[in-house]
DRENDODO-541807 format. One record per residue (C-alpha): residue number from 1; x, y, z. Coordinates in steps of 0.2 Angstrom, whole numbers, plus 5000, padded with zeros to 4 digits. Layout:
<torfis>
@seq = NUM	px = X	py = Y	pz = Z $
...
</torfis>
This chain:
<torfis>
@seq = 1	px = 5283	py = 5469	pz = 5411 $
@seq = 2	px = 5275	py = 5468	pz = 5394 $
@seq = 3	px = 5274	py = 5484	pz = 5383 $
@seq = 4	px = 5257	py = 5491	pz = 5378 $
@seq = 5	px = 5260	py = 5484	pz = 5360 $
@seq = 6	px = 5263	py = 5466	pz = 5367 $
@seq = 7	px = 5248	py = 5467	pz = 5378 $
@seq = 8	px = 5237	py = 5473	pz = 5363 $
@seq = 9	px = 5243	py = 5459	pz = 5352 $
@seq = 10	px = 5238	py = 5446	pz = 5365 $
@seq = 11	px = 5220	py = 5442	pz = 5362 $
@seq = 12	px = 5218	py = 5435	pz = 5380 $
@seq = 13	px = 5222	py = 5452	pz = 5388 $
@seq = 14	px = 5210	py = 5460	pz = 5400 $
@seq = 15	px = 5213	py = 5479	pz = 5401 $
@seq = 16	px = 5204	py = 5489	pz = 5414 $
@seq = 17	px = 5202	py = 5508	pz = 5410 $
@seq = 18	px = 5194	py = 5521	pz = 5419 $
@seq = 19	px = 5180	py = 5529	pz = 5408 $
@seq = 20	px = 5187	py = 5546	pz = 5409 $
@seq = 21	px = 5204	py = 5540	pz = 5402 $
@seq = 22	px = 5195	py = 5530	pz = 5388 $
@seq = 23	px = 5185	py = 5545	pz = 5383 $
@seq = 24	px = 5200	py = 5556	pz = 5383 $
@seq = 25	px = 5209	py = 5543	pz = 5372 $
@seq = 26	px = 5195	py = 5541	pz = 5360 $
@seq = 27	px = 5193	py = 5560	pz = 5358 $
@seq = 28	px = 5212	py = 5561	pz = 5354 $
@seq = 29	px = 5211	py = 5548	pz = 5341 $
@seq = 30	px = 5196	py = 5556	pz = 5333 $
@seq = 31	px = 5205	py = 5573	pz = 5333 $
@seq = 32	px = 5220	py = 5565	pz = 5325 $
@seq = 33	px = 5210	py = 5555	pz = 5312 $
@seq = 34	px = 5200	py = 5571	pz = 5307 $
@seq = 35	px = 5216	py = 5581	pz = 5305 $
@seq = 36	px = 5225	py = 5567	pz = 5296 $
@seq = 37	px = 5239	py = 5564	pz = 5309 $
@seq = 38	px = 5244	py = 5546	pz = 5312 $
@seq = 39	px = 5237	py = 5537	pz = 5327 $
@seq = 40	px = 5248	py = 5539	pz = 5343 $
@seq = 41	px = 5258	py = 5524	pz = 5349 $
@seq = 42	px = 5254	py = 5522	pz = 5368 $
@seq = 43	px = 5270	py = 5518	pz = 5378 $
@seq = 44	px = 5266	py = 5524	pz = 5395 $
@seq = 45	px = 5258	py = 5513	pz = 5408 $
@seq = 46	px = 5251	py = 5520	pz = 5423 $
@seq = 47	px = 5254	py = 5511	pz = 5440 $
@seq = 48	px = 5238	py = 5502	pz = 5446 $
@seq = 49	px = 5227	py = 5511	pz = 5459 $
@seq = 50	px = 5226	py = 5500	pz = 5474 $
@seq = 51	px = 5209	py = 5495	pz = 5479 $
@seq = 52	px = 5202	py = 5495	pz = 5497 $
@seq = 53	px = 5195	py = 5480	pz = 5504 $
@seq = 54	px = 5177	py = 5486	pz = 5501 $
@seq = 55	px = 5182	py = 5490	pz = 5483 $
@seq = 56	px = 5190	py = 5473	pz = 5481 $
@seq = 57	px = 5174	py = 5464	pz = 5486 $
@seq = 58	px = 5164	py = 5474	pz = 5473 $
@seq = 59	px = 5177	py = 5472	pz = 5460 $
@seq = 60	px = 5178	py = 5453	pz = 5463 $
@seq = 61	px = 5159	py = 5451	pz = 5465 $
@seq = 62	px = 5163	py = 5439	pz = 5480 $
@seq = 63	px = 5160	py = 5441	pz = 5499 $
@seq = 64	px = 5172	py = 5449	pz = 5511 $
@seq = 65	px = 5174	py = 5432	pz = 5519 $
@seq = 66	px = 5180	py = 5425	pz = 5502 $
@seq = 67	px = 5193	py = 5439	pz = 5501 $
@seq = 68	px = 5199	py = 5436	pz = 5518 $
@seq = 69	px = 5200	py = 5417	pz = 5515 $
@seq = 70	px = 5210	py = 5420	pz = 5498 $
@seq = 71	px = 5222	py = 5431	pz = 5508 $
@seq = 72	px = 5225	py = 5418	pz = 5521 $
@seq = 73	px = 5228	py = 5404	pz = 5508 $
@seq = 74	px = 5240	py = 5415	pz = 5499 $
@seq = 75	px = 5229	py = 5416	pz = 5483 $
@seq = 76	px = 5230	py = 5435	pz = 5483 $
@seq = 77	px = 5242	py = 5447	pz = 5491 $
@seq = 78	px = 5237	py = 5461	pz = 5501 $
@seq = 79	px = 5247	py = 5477	pz = 5505 $
@seq = 80	px = 5245	py = 5487	pz = 5521 $
@seq = 81	px = 5246	py = 5506	pz = 5521 $
@seq = 82	px = 5242	py = 5516	pz = 5537 $
@seq = 83	px = 5233	py = 5502	pz = 5545 $
@seq = 84	px = 5222	py = 5499	pz = 5530 $
@seq = 85	px = 5223	py = 5484	pz = 5518 $
@seq = 86	px = 5224	py = 5486	pz = 5499 $
@seq = 87	px = 5224	py = 5475	pz = 5484 $
@seq = 88	px = 5231	py = 5476	pz = 5466 $
@seq = 89	px = 5217	py = 5474	pz = 5453 $
@seq = 90	px = 5228	py = 5464	pz = 5442 $
@seq = 91	px = 5231	py = 5451	pz = 5456 $
@seq = 92	px = 5213	py = 5450	pz = 5460 $
@seq = 93	px = 5209	py = 5446	pz = 5441 $
@seq = 94	px = 5223	py = 5433	pz = 5441 $
@seq = 95	px = 5215	py = 5425	pz = 5457 $
@seq = 96	px = 5198	py = 5425	pz = 5448 $
@seq = 97	px = 5205	py = 5416	pz = 5433 $
@seq = 98	px = 5213	py = 5403	pz = 5445 $
@seq = 99	px = 5197	py = 5400	pz = 5456 $
</torfis>
């Protein structure tokens, strides 16, 4: 797994951040700049929040049938939990890049 520093150095990285987390990070940077403190080095990577099938369809901008077809062809991997199907956002992005 890449570190945050390695990810940020790669110009081809796509980073998905929730708006609340981004706002909190920006506020912290602003507080530190105004107080003269050095900027933090981010090292913690949170695990991905799995997406439901409906969320994955919206995320991809594709139809439900495309999602099912990609699962059957092995283009994307799905995960079952409590009888429901979930997907990892990073795997969906990789599938979009390949197709």
